[in-house]
C-alpha positions in Angstrom: 11.0 -6.3 0.3 12.3 -4.1 3.0 8.9 -3.1 4.6 8.2 -3.8 8.3 4.6 -4.8 7.5 3.4 -5.7 4.0 0.2 -7.8 3.6 -1.5 -8.7 0.3 -5.1 -9.9 0.0 -7.6 -10.4 -2.8 -11.3 -9.6 -3.1 -13.7 -11.0 -5.6 -16.8 -8.8 -6.0 -19.0 -9.5 -9.1 -16.9 -10.3 -12.1 -13.8 -8.4 -10.9 -10.9 -9.1 -8.7 -9.2 -6.4 -6.6 -5.9 -6.7 -4.7 -5.5 -5.0 -1.4 -2.2 -4.1 0.3 -2.1 -3.2 4.0 1.3 -1.6 4.6 3.0 -0.1 7.6 6.2 1.7 8.1 6.4 0.5 11.7 7.0 -3.0 12.9 3.9 -4.7 14.4 5.7 -4.7 17.9 5.7 -0.9 17.7 2.0 -0.3 17.1 0.2 1.3 20.0 -1.8 -1.4 21.7 -1.1 -3.7 18.7 -3.5 -1.9 16.5 -2.6 -1.5 12.8 -4.5 1.8 12.5 -2.2 3.3 15.3 0.8 3.1 13.0 2.1 5.0 9.9 -0.1 2.8 7.6 -1.7 2.8 4.2 -4.3 0.6 2.6 -4.0 0.5 -1.1 -6.3 -1.1 -3.7 -5.1 -2.4 -7.1 -7.9 -3.0 -9.6 -9.0 -2.5 -13.2 -10.7 0.7 -14.2 -11.8 1.2 -17.7 -9.5 -1.6 -18.9 -6.5 -0.2 -17.1 -4.8 -1.2 -13.8 -5.0 1.5 -11.3 -3.5 1.7 -7.8 -5.0 4.1 -5.2 -4.7 4.8 -1.5 -7.9 4.1 0.4 -6.9 5.0 3.9 -3.7 6.2 5.6 -2.4 7.1 9.1 -2.0 10.6 10.6 0.7 12.7 9.1 1.2 10.3 6.1 1.7 11.9 2.7 -1.0 11.8 0.0 -0.8 9.3 -2.8 -2.1 10.1 -6.2 -4.1 7.4 -8.0 -1.8 5.9 -10.6 -2.0 3.8 -13.7 0.4 0.8 -13.5 1.4 -1.9 -15.9 1.7 -4.7 -13.4 1.4 -5.7 -9.8 5.1 -5.3 -9.2 4.9 -1.8 -10.6 2.2 -1.0 -8.2 4.2 -2.4 -5.3 7.2 -0.3 -6.2 4.8 2.8 -6.2 3.6 1.8 -2.7 7.2 1.2 -1.5 8.2 4.6 -2.8 5.3 6.2 -0.9 6.6 4.4 2.2 10.1 5.6 1.5 8.8 9.2 1.6 7.5 8.6 5.1 10.6 6.9 6.5 12.9 9.1 4.4 14.7 6.1 2.9 14.5 4.0 -0.2 12.5 0.7 0.2 12.2 -0.4 -3.5 11.9 -4.0 -4.4 15.0 -5.8 -5.8 
């Protein structure tokens, strides 16, 4: 993965499990005052909705493009969608190998 900051975490609420991705197009050393929310960031959630896996953008930094909620087949497919969104910000391709 060619992303300066990419963090994966899981949450268990009720009977469901959600996966969260905290991503930033900037290296941690470049964040103003070392604060994640002062970077070109995105917080994504991957979870099941009506039996299908969906990925959606929950929060993003200023001047970051919108991200349309998408149905995905796997976690790696969701990660590629997130990396594509990041590529639109840095105007470069950051797909997984």
